[in-house]
Every structure is written in C-alpha cells, then in structure tokens.
N, C-alpha and C positions, 0 to 999 in steps of 0.2 A: 896046638891050641890056636885057633884063629884070632885075628885082630878084634872081631866083633866080641868073640867071648872074653878076650882079655879086658875089653873096654867095659863089658857088663859086670865082670867081676870087680873090677876097680871102682865102678860106679856104685855097686852094692855095698862095697866096704865104707865108701865115703858117706852114703845115706845111712847106713846102720850106726856108724860111730857119732855121726851128726845128731841123729835122732835120739840115741841113748844119752849123749851129753845134754841135749836140749831138754828132755824130760827130767834128767837129774837136776839141772840148774832150776828148773821150774818147781821141783818138790822141796829144794832147799830154800827157795824164796817164794813161798806160796803167795805173798801179797800181791805180787805183779799179776799173777793168774787171776786172783780175786778181783783186782781192780777191772781187768778186761771183761771178767763175768758179770760184774755189776753193770759195765757200760752195755753189754748185751741185754741184761735184764731191763735196763732203763730205756733201751730202744726197742724193746720187743713189741710186736702187735698186740694190742689189748686183747685179752680173753673174753669169755662170754660172762655176762652178769645174770644171776639167778633173780627173777622178778619177785621172789617170795621174801626178800629182805627189805626192811624199812627202818630208818633211823628217825630217832626223835631226840633232839639236843636242847639243852638249857644253855643259852648263850649270854644270859644277863644275869648279873649278880642280884639284881632286884626282882628277879622272876618270882611268882607265887610258889614255884615248886621248891624253892630253897628257904632255909631259915638258919639263923645262927651264922656259923663260920663255913657257910657253903654247904650244910647238910640238907637232906631231903625233908620236906614237910610231909609227915606220914599220913595226915588227913588227906592232902592234896594227892598223894601216891596212892591212897586207897580209893579214891574216886576215879582216877585214871585207870587202874587195873579193872575196876567194874565196867567202866565205860568201854575199855578196848575188848574186853570179854564179851559184851553184848554187841559189839561191832563185828565180831566173828574172827578175832586174831587167832592165828594157829597157836602161837606161843608168844609169851610177854616175858622179856628179859630187862628187868630194872637193875642196872648196874649202879646201885645206890651206895652212898656213904652213910650207913646207919651205925652210929656208935653207941655203946652202952656204958652207962645209962643214957637214956634218951632224954633230951633237954624239954622242958615243959613247953617252950615256945614251938618245939617241932612236935608236940603231940603227947609227949610222956609215955609212961608205961601203958597207960589205957589206949593211947593211939597205936603202940606196938601191937597189943593183944588183938585190936580191931583190925589192923593191917594183916595180922597172921590169919584171922578168921576169913577175911575177904580172899586172902591168897588161897587158902584151903578149899574155899567155895568155887573160886574161879577156876583153879587147876591150870596145868600147862604153863606154869610160872617157874623160871629158872633164876636163882639168885647166885651171887658170889658166895664162896664158902666162908667169907669174913663177916657175913650178917649175924645179928644175935640168933641165939637158939631157938626161940619161938618161930622166927622166920624161917629158919632152916628146917625146922619140923614141919611146917606148913608147905614148904616149897616141893614142887614135883621133882626138881633135881638141883643139885649144887655143883658148881664149876669154879675152877680157878682162874683169876684175871692175870696170873703171872705168866709172861712170855719171856723165854730166855734168849737174848740176841747172840750172834756169833762173837768170837773173842774181839773182834774190832769194833764191837759195839752196834753192829748194823743187824736188824731182824730180817732174815730172808725165808723163814719156814720154821714148821714145828720140828724140833729136835727131840731124840728119845729122852735126853736128859730133862726136858720140860715136863715130861710125864712122870718122872720119878723124883723131881725136886720139889720142895715145899710141902705139898699135899699129896700123898701117893694114891689116894682113893678118889680123887677129884680130877677129872680130865679138864682140859681148857674149854672155856664157855663157847668158843666158836665151834668146837666139835659137837658139844651138846645141843646147840642151836640147829646144826645140820641134821643131826639124829631125829629131833622132833619134826623138822620140815619134811624130810625123806626118810621113811622106815627103812630103806634099803641101804641107807648110808652106814658103813661098818665104822663105828667110833670106839668099839671095845679094843679092837686090835687093828688100827688102821695101817694099811699097806703103803701109805704115803708118808710115813714118819721119815725124817731126814731129807725129805724133798724140797724144793724151794717153790715159793709162791709165784703165780704168773701175774704180771701187771694187768690190772683192769681199769685203774683210775687213780687220781691223786686225792688227797684229803681236801685240798683246797677247792676241788671240784668233784665231790663224790659221785661215784657211778650208781649208787643206791638212791632211791627216793629219800630225802632228808627233810624233815619238817621241824621247824622251831617249836619249842614247848609252848611258847605263848600262844601261837597260832592254834595248836591242838587244845589247849585249855580253854580258849574263847569258844572253840566248837563244841567242847563238853558243856561249858556254862550255857551255851544257846541251846543246848539238847537237840543239836542237828544230828540224829542218829544216822540219817542217810548219808551225810557227808563222811561221818566216821567210817561207816561200812565200806563206802567207796574207796576209802584210803587204806584201810587195814584189813580188810576180810581177807582170811587165808594166809596171812603173812606173819612172818616173825618180827615182832616189834622190839627194837633195842633202845632203851631209854638210857641216857647218861648225860652228865653235866660237864661242860668244858670249864666250869668254874673251880673244879677240884683241883687239888695240888699234886695229883699223880703225875710222875715224870712221863715226858714225851720219849718215844722210841724213834729210831732212825731206820730208814729202808733204802734200798739202792736207788730209789727214784724220788725220795723226799727225806729232808733232814729231820723233821719234827712231826710226828704223827701220834695221836692218842691211841692208847692200847685198845680202847674199845673199838675203834675203826679197824684196828688189825684183826680182831676177833670177827668182825663182820667180814673182812676179806678172807679169813681162814674158812668161814661157814660157806662162802661163795665158792672157794676152791674146792672144798668137798662136794658141794652139791653139783658143780659143773666140771668137775675133774680137771681144774685149771692149775695143773702143776707144770713146772719146768723140768724137762728131761735133760739130764747131764749125759753127754757122750761117754760111755765107757772107756778107760784108759786103754784096753787092748786094741779097741777099734780105732781110737785117735792115733795110736802108735802104728798100727799097720797102714792107715791111710797116709801118714805123714812119711813113712818109709817109701811107699809106692810113689808119692809125688816127688819126693827127694830123688829117688832112683830115676825117675823120668827126666828130671832137669840135669842130673850128673851124667846120665848116659849121653844125652844130646850134646851136652858141653864138650864131653871128653871125646866124642866122635867127630868133633870139628864140623858141625853143620854150619852152612852160610849164616851170617848174622841176621840177614833179612828174614829167613825162614825161622830162625830160632826166635826172632822177635814176634813174628806172627803167632808162633805157638805159645809164647809167654803171654801175649795178649789174650789168646784164647783161654789159657789156663786161668789168667787173672779174671777174666769175665766169668768163668765157671766158678772160681771160688767166690765171687761177688754173689752170684746166683745162689750158691750152696749157703752163704752167709744170710742172705735175705730169705731163703726159705726156712732157715733155722729160726730166725727171728720172728717169722711169720707163724711157725707151727709150734714153737715153744721149745727147741732144742739149743742147748748151749754147748759150744766147742771151745777146746783149750787153745785159744789163739796164740798165746805167748809161747807154748810149748812148740807148737807147728811152725810159727815164724821163726823162732831161733833155729829149729832143725834146718829149715830152708835156707836161711841165711848162712849158716855154717857149711851147708853142702855146696852152695853157689861159691862161697868164698874159697873153700878147699879146692873145688874143681877148676876154677878160674886160675888159682895160683898154680895148679898142676899143669894146666894147659899152657900157661905163660912159660913155665919152665921147659916144657918139651918144644915150644915153638922157636927156641933160640937155634937149635941145630937146623930146623927146617928153613928158617929164614936165612941162616948162612949158606946153605946149599942154594937156595934161589938167587942169593947175591952172585954166587960163583957162575951159575947158569946165566944170569943176565949179563954179567961181564963178557962171557963168550959170545952171547947174541949181540952185544954191542959192538965187538971187534968184526964180527961178520958183517954188521950193518955199515960200519965204517969202509970196509973194503968194497961193498956195493956201491957206496956213495962216491967213492973216488972214481970208479969206472963210469958212473953216471955223469960226473962232472966233466971227464974227458969227452964224452959223447956230446955234452952240452957244448963244449968249446968248438968242436967241428961244426956244429949246426950254426953257431954265431958267425964263423968265417963264411959259410955260404950265405948268411943273411947280409953281411957287409957288401959282398960282390953284388947282391940283388939291389941294395940300396944305392949303390954307385950308378948303376944302369938307370934307376928310376930318376936320379937326381940330374943326369944329363938330359932327359925328356923334359923334366920340370922346368929347365932353364929356357928351353926353346918356348914353352907355354907361356912363361913370365914376360918374355919380350913382346909377345903379342898382347898381353894383358896391359902392359905399360903404355902402349900406344893408345889403346882404347880409353884407358882412365885418364888421360892428359886433360881432355876437355871437361871432364867431371871435376877435377881438382881446381881448374881455373874458376868454375862455376862456384865452388865451396869457398874459395878465397874471397871473391866478391861478396857473397853473402856474410862471411865473417866480418869483413870491414864494415859492412852496414851495422851490424850487431854491435861491433866495437864502438862506432860512433854513437849509438843509442845509450850504451853504458857510460860513456864520457859525459853525455848531456846529464843523465841522472846523477852521476857523481858531482858534477859541478853544482847541480841544485842542492845536493846534501851539504857540500862544503860551504855553499852560501848560506844555508841555514845554521851551520855550525859557527860560522864567522859572527852572525847575529847574536848568537849566544855567548860569544867570547869577547865581546865589546866590554872594556873596563866599566864596572858599575859605577853609577852616579849616586852621590850621598842624597838621601831623602830628607825632605824638610821635616818629616816626622821625627827624626832623630834629634832635633835640637831640643833644648831644655825648656821646660814649660815656663810660661811667663810669670806665674805666681812666685812671690818671694818665699811664701811658705813652703811651696813644693820645692823650690830651688834648695833651701836649706835642708829638707829632708832627703832629696836625692844626693846632695853632697855628704850628708852624714852616712847614707847607705854606701856610696862609693868608698868612703874612708874606711868602711869595715869590709870592703871586697864584695859588696853586695851590688851588682849592676842590674838595674831594672827601670822600667817606666811603667810598668803593669800596676794599676791600682789595687788589684788583689794582693800583690807582693807587698805594696807599700802599706797596706792595712795590716798585713802580718807583722811587718817590721815595727809598726807604731805599737802593736800589742805587746811585741818582744821588748820594746824599750821601756814600757810600763812594768812588765814582768821582771825585767833584769834587776830592778832595784829592790825586790822583794826577797825573801829567803825561801820561798815555796819552790818545790820541783816543777820543772818545766818538761813536758812531753811533746816532742816534735813528731808529727806525723806526715807521711807523704811517700810517694813512690821512690824507688831507687834512683840515685843520681839527681834529686832535686835540690841539693845543697843543704841538708840538714846540718852537717858538722860546720859549715860556714856560719849558719845562723846561730849554732851553739857557741861559736867562738865570738860572735857579736854580742851574745848575751853576757859573756863573761867580761868582754871589754867595757860593756855599759854598766856593769854591776859594781858595787863598792869593792868587789874582791879582785878588781882588775890587776892589782899589784901582785896577787898571788898566782900560783901556778894553775894551768889548764891542762888536765890530763884526760886523754881520749883513750877509751878502752873498747875494743870490738868484742862484744860478749859471745859472738858466734864462733870466734877464732880461737877461744881458750877451751882446751879440753876439760872434761869433767873432772878427771883426776887431779889436775893442776889448779882448779877454779880457786880453792881456798888459798893456796900458796901465792898465786898471782894477784888476787885481789886484797887479801888481808895481810900477806907476808908471812915470813917464818922466821924462827930464831935459829941460831946455830945448834946443830945436832938434832933438829926436829926429825930429820929423817936421814937416811944413808947419803952422805955427800953434801948435806945442808950446810952452807956457810953463813946463813942469816942474811936477810935483805928486807927491806920495806916493800909493802904491797902498793897497788895502785891507789887504794884509799889514803893510805898514810902520806904518799907522795903528794896528793892533792890537798892535804891539809892547809887550811886558810884560803883556798881557791875553789876551782870548779872541777867536778868530775863528770865527764860526758860518757854516758854509757850507750854506745852505738849498738843497733840490732838487739835491743833488750827483749823483743818479741821472740827471738830464736833461742832463749834461755830454757834449758830442760827444766822439767817440773821439779826434780830433786834438787836443783840449785837455786829455784826461786825462793825457798824458804830461808836459805842462808842469806840472801840479798835482803829479803824482807826485814830479818832481825836487825841488820845494821841500819836500814833506812828508819826503823822504829825509833831508836834512841841514840844513833850515831856512834855507837861502841861496838867493838868487835874483839875476838881474840886472835892474836897471831898463832899460826900453826907451830904446836909444841910449847905454847905458853898459856898458862892458867890466868894470868893477870889481864883485865880488861884495859883496852886502849880506847881513849875517846879522842875524836876528831871533830874538827869544824869544817864540813865540806857542803858546798851547794850541788845538788844533784840536776842533771840535765840528761833526759833520755830520749832516744829516738828509735823509730821502727817504721818498716814499710807493711807491717802486718796489721790486720784489723783486730785489735786486742779485745774489742768488745764481743766479737763473734768467737774468738778463742775462749773467752771466760765463759760464755754460754755454752760452748761445746766441751768444757772441762779441761782444756789443754792449758790454760793459764789461771793461776791463783787470782781469785777476786780481790783479796786483800792487798796483794801486791799492785794490782791494776789500779785500784782507787788510792793507793799511797803514791804512785807516780803521776796520776792525772789531775793533781792540783791546778795546773794551767796547761791547757792543751791548745797547740798551735799546729795547724794544717797547712803545709806549703804546697802550692798548686804544682802541676806539672808543667813542663815546658810548652807543651802544645796548647794549654790554657792561658798562657801568659802573652800571647799575640806575636805578630810578625816583628814588631819594633824590639821586643827583649831578645828574640832569636838573632836578629842582626846585630844588635848592640853586644851580645856575648860572642858572636862569631867574630866581629872586628877586634874585640878585645882579645880573644885567644890567638887571632892571626898576628896581632902585634906582639903578643908575648913570645910565641914560637918563633917568629920572624927575627926577633932580637936574639934569641937563644943561637939560632943557626946563622946569623949574620946574613940574612937575606931580607933586608928592609925595603926591596923594591916590589915584594909580592902584594898582589890585590885580587880580589874576587872579581869575576866576571859577572854580568847581569844574570846569566843563566845560572850560575853556581848560587847566586842569591835567592833567585826565584825557587830552585830546588830545595835550598835549606829552608825557607819559609813554607814550602808545601809539604815537607817531609813531616812525620808524626813524631820523631824522636822518642821511641819507647824507652830508651836509656836516658832520657832527659839531659841535664847539662853535662853529665859525665860523658855521654855518647857524642854530644856536640863537640866537646873538648877533644876527644880522641880523633874524631873525624877531621877536624881542623889540623891537629897535630900531624896526623898521617899525610893530609894534602900538602902541608908545608914542606915534608920531609920528601915527597915523591913527585912534586910539581916540576913541569919542565917549562923553563921560561918564568917570566915575572907575572903571568896571569894563572889564577886557579880557576879551572873550568869545572862544570858539572861533573865530568868524567873523573876528575881528580879527586872528588869527594867520595866516590866508591859506596854511594848509598845502597844499602842491602835490600831494599824492597821498594815497590812502587810508591810514589809519593801520594799523599792525600791533602787536597787543598783545604785550607781553613775557612771557616764561615766567619766573615767580619763581624765584630762586635765585641762583647764583654768576655771573650776568651771561650767560646763553645765550639767543639768540633763537630763532625758528622754524627748522625744519630747512632749507628751500629758500630761503635768504636771496638767492641770486642771482636766482632767478626773481621773487621779490617786487621786488628792486631794479629789475629790467628792466620789470616792470609799472608801478613808480612814474615811472621815466623816460619811458616812452611816454605815460602819462597826463598828465605835465607838458608833453611836446612837443605833444600834441594840444590841450591847453588854450591854448597860446600859438601855436597855427598853425604848428608847426614852425619857429618863429623861434629860432635857436640861442643868440643873445645873450639873449633874454629868458628862455628856459628855464635858461640857465646861471645868471642872477642869482637865479631862483626857487629853484633847487637848491643855491646857494651853491657852484657849481663854477666852472671856467673853461670857455671856449668849446670848447677842443680836447676836453676830457674828454667832453662831451656829444656832440660830433661822433663820437668813437670809440664811445660806447655805441650811437648811431644805426646806425653801420656795423655794430656786432655784431648789433644787431636785425634789420638789413636782411639780412645774410648768412644768419642763422637762418631768416628767412622765405622767402628764396629756396630754402633746402633744404626747408622744409616745404611749399612749393607747387611742388616739383620745377622750380625754374628759371623759373617763369611770372611775368614782372615786373608784369603787371597785377594778378593776384591777390595777390601779395606786397604791393604798394603799397596796394591796397584794405584788407588786413587791418591794416596798420599805420596808415593814415591814420584809419581809423574814421569818416570823414566824405567824401562824395563831392567836396565843394569842395576838398579837400586831397590827393585822389588823385593828380592829375597832378603837383603840385609832388613828393610823395613818389617818384612813379615817376621823375622826372627824377634825383632824388638817388640812387636805387638804380641806375639805369642808370649814372651816373657812378662809383658806388662799384665796381659789377661790372665795368666797363671798366678801372678802375685796379687791379684785383685782380691781374691780369698785365699789365703795362704793354707796348704793342706795341714800345717802344724796348728792351726787354730779350729776350733769347734764352736759354731754359732747357734744359739738356741733359736733364733728367730731372724727374719729379714731386717727387722728395725736395728737389731743389735749389730748385724753385719754392716748396716749403711753407717751407723755411728761409729764403728771402728774404721771404715774406709775414710770418713770425714777427719778422723784423728790422724791416720797415717798420711793422707793426702792433704794436708792443711794448707800448703801452698799452692794447690791446684786453684785455677780461677773459679769462681762461683758458677759461671755459665757452663761449665763442663760437669757439674755435679748431677744434674738430671740425667745424662747419660750413664754416669756411674751408678745411680740408683737402678736405672733400667736394667743394666748388665747384671747387677747383684740379684734382682728379682728373677731375671732369666736363669741366672746360675742356680738359684733354690728350686726352679721348676724344672729345668732341664740342664744338669751340670755340663754335658758336653758341647753345649750349643755355642759357647763363645771360645772353646779350646780347639776345636777340630775345623780344619778347612773344609770347604764344600766344593764339590766338583761342579 
C-alpha cells in the first residue's frame, strides 16, 4: 500500500468521524442550527412581490370604521364592501372583530343582517371562521386566522399541524386568498406544507400597497370611483385593524408582526412560489465529507504552507460564493454542522501531523549537525589559505612604503612655502579676533559697573504716604506702586470687618503676604493664622484634614483637630480655592454658611469662630459660567474682592526695591554682605516680564547670590530664561501683545531645557502642570497653523532637529486626548464644552485653536492624528 493510499485512507477516516460527530451534536442541540438558519433567512435576498395584494389598515382608535371597544362599525363595513366590489376588487377579506350579540352603536342585529345581504350580493368575500353565523353563511369562504409558530415562538411557515389544529375544515386565510387570486394555486393539498417563507419585506415597511382606512373612506365618501378602481381593481383587498388586541407574532427578521400581515406574506409565497429550500441532510453530509476529506488529505500529505494557504483561501472564497448564491436563490445550508465537521477535521489532522513531525525534525537535526561539522572543516582550510594571502600582502605593503617615503620628502620641500604663507594669514586673523574680543569685553565692562542708587527710590515727600509706606513695610509689603497702595488701603478697611476676603491675582503676586497682613490688621491678630493649600489636599483626606477626626473614626485614627478648629478665634487662609474639586465644594460651602461642622466619626456639631480669607489665580467667574465651580460657593467667598497686580504692572521702582530687599536677605544668610548688582543686571531685571512675578524674582536673586563670582552680580548671573521685554513708562502698562510674548518666552525656555517640563518649571518659577498646559496650547495652535500636519508643527515648536521626535510624540498624545475615545459626543458644541472643562487652566487665547481642531475632528477624524508627507 503506497504512502498516498495510506494518507487518503487516514484522511477519509478523519473526515467521516468528524462529520458524523458534528451532525450528531447538531441534532442533539438544534437551537444552534436554528439560530444560523434564522440568520440566513434574515439576510436572504428579498423574493418577488405579487402585485395583486393590497392592504387597508385602521391605525387610529377614533377611525369611523371602529365603534365600542375596537370593533368594526357594520354600516361602514357594508359601504366599504359595496364600494370595493364596484371598484372591481377580485376578493375582499375583512379580517373583522364582529362579536355576537352586536352592540347597538355598531349597527345591532339589523346591521348584521344588512351586512350579510351585501356580502351575499357582492360575492368573493372571505371572512374569518370566528364571525357570526349570518356572515358565515353569506361568505364565499371561511378561513382560520390561527398561525402556529415553531416551538421557540417564531413563525417561519405553514406547518401541517396548523391545518389540523383548531378548525379542521378551514384552511388559513392566506391560502384562501391565493386560491381566489390564482385558480391554479393548489390549496386543498399544498405541496409547500412545512416549508419556510422567504423574506420579501418587513412590517415596518410593507412590500404590498398599504392604504390607511381613513384615506380610503374619504375616497368612498367623495364618490371618486375612478380613484378606487385605480387602487383596487383586480386585487385581493385585506382589511384589518391595528387597534385589535390580537397578539403579535415573531419572525426571523422581525420581533412583532400582526397575524394579518403574515397571512398576506403566506398568500404572496403561494402566488410567487416564494419558499425557502432547505438542503437535504444527505446532500449536506456528502458535501461536508468531501470538503473535510480535501483538507485532511492535503494537511496529512504535508503540502507547503504557502500552497495550502492559497488553497484554503480559494476554498473560503468558494464557500462564500456558495453562501451568497444560497442567500440569493433561497437555499438554506446547515452551517453549524458543516463548520463543526471542518473544525474537528482540521484539529485532528493538525494534531496527527504534529505528532508525526517530531521524528522527522529529529532526523533533520542530526543531518544538520553533520553538515555543520563538514562546514567547520571547510572553514578551517579557507582560514589557512587567507593567512597565506595576508603574508604576501604585508610583503607588498613594505615595498610600497619605501617608495612612499621618497615621495613624501619631495612633497615636504614643496609645501614649506605654502605653510609659511598660511602662518602669516593665521596671524592676521588672530589679530582681528583679538580686536573683536576686546570690543566685547569693553561692552561687558560697561554692564558690570556697580549700579548707582536712583533718586526714584527715595520715600515720597507726603507725610500721609510716608505713614502708609511704613505700615506696608512693617507688614512685609514692599511697594511704591500706587495700584498696590490702593489695594493695601482697601485691605486695611476690610480687615476690621467679619466678611470673607477673596484675593485674586496671578501666581507669585504675594496673596499669602496680603492675607497675613489682613490678619495682623484685624481684631483677631492675637489668634492663630492657619494657611491651607486646597490644591495639595487629596480628596479622600479632605474632611479629615479640614474638619479633623475623632479617635477610632477609621483604622489607625488617633484623633486630631482639623485646620478649621485650629484656626478658631483667628483667621483661616484658603489658598488655591479655585482648584477645589466640585464634590468637595459642597462640603466647604456647608461650613461657610453657619460656621459649624462634624468631625469625621463624630455626630456632634462643632461650632467655631473663624475669619475666612481665600485666594486663587483662576477666573472663578468664568468657571461658574462654565459649570466648573459652584455659584453659591463663589458668592459666599466674594464678599470683599481684592485683585493684586502682577509685578510687570507695578513699575521699575517696585522691581528694583524688591530685588534689593531679596539681595540683602540672601546675602545676610550666606554671609556675603559685599554683593551688589551691576547696572546691566538692574536693566535686565527691569526689562524682564517676570511671568512668575515676585516668587520668580526671589528665586532668581537667591540663585544669583549662591552662584555669583566676586562681589558683583551681573546680567549673566541672573540666568533669565527668555528675551527681555522693555516696559512702557507710565501707570504700569506693558506692551500690547502680552500673550504672544509670554508664549515666546515659554517656548524659548522649553527649547533651552530640551522640553524637560520639570526643569522648565523651575526656571520659570511655575509648577509643572502650568508649563504642560502652556505647551498644550502652543501645540494646538501649531496644529492649526500647519493644517493638522504633525511633523511640520513639531519641527516649528522644537526649533532643533534632535528635539523634533520628542515634541512630535507629545503633540500626538495631546491631539489624541483632545477628544478621548472613551467618550461619545452628540454634537460639536458638547465636545467643545467638555474640552473647556478639561482644559480649564489653558489660556483663553488658545481656545479658538482648540475649537477649530474639534470641528475638524468631527468633519475628518484623521486630520489631526496622522502626519502628512
């Protein structure tokens, strides 16, 4: 017996066993096969629609066709039958709910008799077998409305049980309608019993001409016989009401369908032969065995994987075409049985092939080891030959070297004159460089001359101003700026009241210093002053830190006072109150309303007497309008609002006054009292914008004192992080486009520090999150400027090719998180509102770019996510 015959026998065994098992499993669990059959029915191409069917439906409970509890008005039905008969309808099927005795408002017994007479006169009228006896006697035929679904509650076609259940002498109305329309239809002993209906349309969008009863009644009332004839001549007209309480049935393609519509589908199937043909089991079994045998043989014969893949692809395409042809022509295939058989066959043959391949692989390994030893022997021989060639090469190189020595001697004599000329030219260039260097040093010396004190630093001559300045200095507020003095005067007036004070201003403007000054000027100055950074308290620790907790309140709790209780009788300073999350704002508001609170773990109220001073660098009014901050908490805090001006608006005199004060302080700390600023350093400080305000100035002077060489602090010792911007003299106004200059400053600092966020934040005197937000704003603006091109935007921001890739990764992350994939937005406006909430610390000047990117994302989602070539 040859290897091919053995392989064929083994493949046949695998395919037969797998197919038998698969068909057995499918018969034991028919629900799976039924699901796949329903899927094929739902996706099957629609069949033909017979044009001789028309539906008239009652869709309103107030329709003239109905009376009482949704029953038909017999006088109206009488007029409709007569009108449809005159219009030439082939058969009229009123699927009516006529109960006996007939109510008087529906026509009573007299109306029933008249309707029977009209029915008899009209002829070709089919009633349900549930109508009263007079109508049953007058009808041309009677049929049953009962349709028996499958055991799973889904109606797929007429079952033989339907013809024998309920009423043995009355076939389904759908079959009667087909027999009246086409005399050739065999309804007495149909050969399509137990076949499934083919999909032709859904009830929500009926395939048959469907007319509302009100429209038909209006045509009858207007006596427009031509219109009726045009609509119903030669057609089977089915009348039924959607207001009846008859239960809906389910189909493979719709979950709730009226039984009357299913009778229309049944009639259409009989008239158009629109049935689904189920593949016989023996045909499906043979085809499955053949396909399984094909795959099993080629897998066991160890055909190369590439060829096997091509064959599998071809078979898959053939199976797809066969499935498409079946769906198009109305054939249903047992997909579950076939799929299980193929899966079992492939799994068994692959396992067998893996088992056999072990010995083959071991033999190949042995053969490979022998070939490797042979190659090693050949390699040793070739290395020996290479050694001999290298020896010959060295001899040739020595001969060439002797010839080169002679040539080099001649070239040395020739190049002597050229070297002397080059030396003379070098001396000339060195002399020029020395002249340039001396000019630069002279300019540096001009900037390193010790600074002279300006007359502008003298105290004002007014006695009232002298008293005010002395009071400011006693509270550690150094200023000569009228704007700051006005704020201090308002602070002194507000300090003696009990109202909360809200301090606004940029970061580093001295809000805590003013808060301490308000405490010192208040009647509570002998009480404690407690400062709380609201942004530094984690949400889960907020109540314990602010209100305190009792012993045993939670695991390991030993009991302690909170910040509020510690500040009892004094002042509580709530710094960064604008960063408080929304879920914690309500807890703070409760305390601000009545001054009482509950310690964590304690049910007793604690009452305290505390003065509240809050501070923030956020625009709380905008946060309230955007829904990020509680309006009631905002108005509780803003009893007295004081805004501190930034350092760039306080003028040169304040900048120099603070710098000299910080120099004196840090010089004393480091025992370097001989330090002084040069004139160039003072000019640089007055020209710098100080985005970090007083805090940045303090850190800059501290760094200069620590790192300065000698007794003079020069402009270079200050290490200012961006180009300076000159002030415009006057009442503290800078240049017009401050936002653009601030962006340039931040970008220059980021480039200098290689886009290291932490280092850039230290240099600017900001926190890391603020620098990150500014980079996001610059990135969004660059994406808009370069029309969504990530590479071009990254190159523009980086300024250095070595930093482009890193900046591009950050921009890709920012643009990807602009509209997170985990969120789904119903409109552009909703997405923009969410961006404003998530990027609330982004400067307002960057939000137009954010809005434009969001709108572009809605139009073309890939535009700001993919780089362009």
